[in-house]
C-alpha positions, 0 to 999 in steps of 0.5 A: 505915504501909507507904507513902503516896501523898501527899507534900509536895515542898519547892521549892528546899529551902525551906518555901515555895512547896510542892507537895502530891500528894494521891493515893489515898482520903480516910479518917478514919484510916489502915488500909493506909498509902495513905489521905489523913487529916486528921491527917497532912495537918494535921501536914504543912500546918503545917510550912511557910508560903507559897503551896502547890499541891495536885495531886489524883488521888483517887476520894474517900472519907470525906466528913467527913475531906474536910470537915476537909481542906477547912476546913484549906485554906480557913483557910490564910492563903496562896494555895492552887492546886488542880491536878487531873491525873486525877480529883477525884471525890466527897469529893475534889471537895469538897477541890478547892473550897477552892482559891483557884484551881482548875486541871484538866488537859484530860484530867482529870475531876470527879465529884459525887454524893449522899452514901451510907452503910450503915445497919441497924436498924428504920424509925426508924434508917433515917429517922435515916440518911436525915435525916443524909444529907440534911444531909450533902448540904446541907453539900456543897452549901454548898462547891459553891455558895460556889465556883461561885455556881450555884443550889442546886437546879441543884447538887442536881440535878447530885448526884442524877444523879451528874454527871461533868465534863470540864475544859471543862465544869467551868470553864464551870460554875465548879467550876474556873477554868482548864484546865492548859496551855491558856494557855501562850504563847511568843513568837518568841524562844523556841527552841520557836516559829518564825515562818513567815519564820524556817522559810522562811529556814532551809529556803532556806539549804540551797539558796541561797547567801547573800552578805551583800550580797544579803540574805536567802534570801527576797530572793534567791528574789524576785530570781530569780523576777523574772529568770524572769518577765522 
């Protein structure tokens, strides 16, 4: 294996509160060393315990491999937070449905579509392939329905159309729960947030001498305006 684009990051040196970066195609087995495979995933998943965060940026891949990873995450006894920072397409969107909470970057995308395969042979073999794809679609619909609560017919239509969802649309439809960074709130004590009064005082300090007995720069400005008016 020459490399892999996914790895566990152990926070604070512990095997708890771990973060997984799942980048690259999903495959049943590794060919080039950069695929996400169920065997590698399981081995690393079982090395620790506690809540996990899974960052996803994947175009998808093998639906059966994705199904295995989905099952592992669904069976994991602790909270699983899915964070989509780029793309969760095709089979990767199935894995995303395993999150206790699914969060998407405001610039991320999710794509769902019908499963596809390559088949050869006579008409009988083609019919078997069609039947297999229909059943695979039903299994994918199970995951989408469980997460979103949407009617299967509506979900099926989305898959037929190869539907792309931005973060807002994904939350609206139930494929995701939150948009990343949208609920960051800071109070006025934070060094990154300033009230209008704080900014005004800071600005006026450059121009108004402030003896302690005369109050704030705003107080001084008001007094000077009163003198001008009168």
